[in-house]
C-alpha positions as CSV (number, residue, x, y, z in Angstrom):
1,M,68.8,71.3,64.8
2,T,72.1,73.1,64.7
3,E,75.3,71.9,63.5
4,Q,76.7,71.7,66.9
5,E,73.7,69.7,68.0
6,L,74.2,67.4,65.4
7,I,78.0,66.9,66.1
8,D,77.2,66.3,69.8
9,Y,74.5,63.6,69.1
10,F,76.8,61.9,66.8
11,T,80.1,62.4,69.4
12,G,80.8,59.1,71.2
13,K,77.7,57.0,69.8
14,D,78.1,53.6,69.0
15,L,76.8,53.2,65.5
16,P,76.1,50.3,63.6
17,E,78.2,49.2,60.5
18,S,75.3,49.9,57.9
19,I,71.7,51.4,58.5
20,R,68.6,51.5,56.3
21,I,67.6,55.2,55.9
22,N,64.5,54.5,53.7
23,R,63.0,52.1,51.3
24,A,65.6,52.8,48.7
25,V,68.8,53.6,50.6
26,T,71.0,51.9,53.0
27,Q,74.0,53.8,54.4
28,H,77.1,51.3,54.6
29,D,80.0,51.9,56.8
30,V,78.0,54.6,58.9
31,R,80.8,55.9,61.1
32,A,82.8,56.9,58.0
33,A,79.9,58.3,56.4
34,V,79.1,60.4,59.5
35,D,82.6,61.9,60.0
36,R,82.6,62.6,56.4
37,N,79.5,64.6,56.6
38,I,80.3,66.3,59.8
39,E,83.7,67.5,58.1
40,T,81.8,68.3,54.9
41,M,79.2,70.3,56.8
42,L,82.0,72.2,58.7
43,D,84.1,73.1,55.6
44,N,80.8,74.1,53.8
45,P,78.4,75.7,56.0
46,A,76.3,77.4,53.1
47,T,75.3,73.9,51.7
48,N,72.9,71.7,53.5
49,G,73.7,68.3,51.6
50,A,75.9,67.0,54.4
51,K,73.6,68.2,57.3
52,H,70.7,66.7,55.6
53,R,72.3,63.2,55.2
54,L,73.2,63.6,59.1
55,T,69.8,64.2,59.8
56,Q,68.8,61.2,58.0
57,I,70.9,59.1,59.6
58,M,70.0,60.3,63.0
59,H,66.2,59.7,62.3
60,A,67.3,56.1,60.9
61,L,68.9,55.4,64.1
62,E,66.2,56.7,66.4
63,T,63.0,55.5,64.4
64,P,64.7,52.3,62.0
65,Y,62.8,51.4,58.8
66,G,60.7,48.6,59.0
67,G,59.5,48.1,55.7
68,L,56.3,48.9,54.0
69,T,53.9,50.3,56.3
70,A,50.8,49.5,54.2
71,I,49.6,46.7,52.3
72,F,48.1,47.0,48.8
73,T,45.8,44.6,47.2
């Protein structure tokens, strides 16, 4: 996904206050995190950290984390 596609995805999107990205990570203040990561992505196009986090947030919005998927006995 390109930088512009990520920006377009989040533009005008109603975001929750916090979202569970995976078992270990909960993103709080999602709107501020998205705005900060978009700014960082545009300021530092050579680094991929901000783009990666935006992709993680997008995936979590589309496929919310539901806990463990397997039961271990």
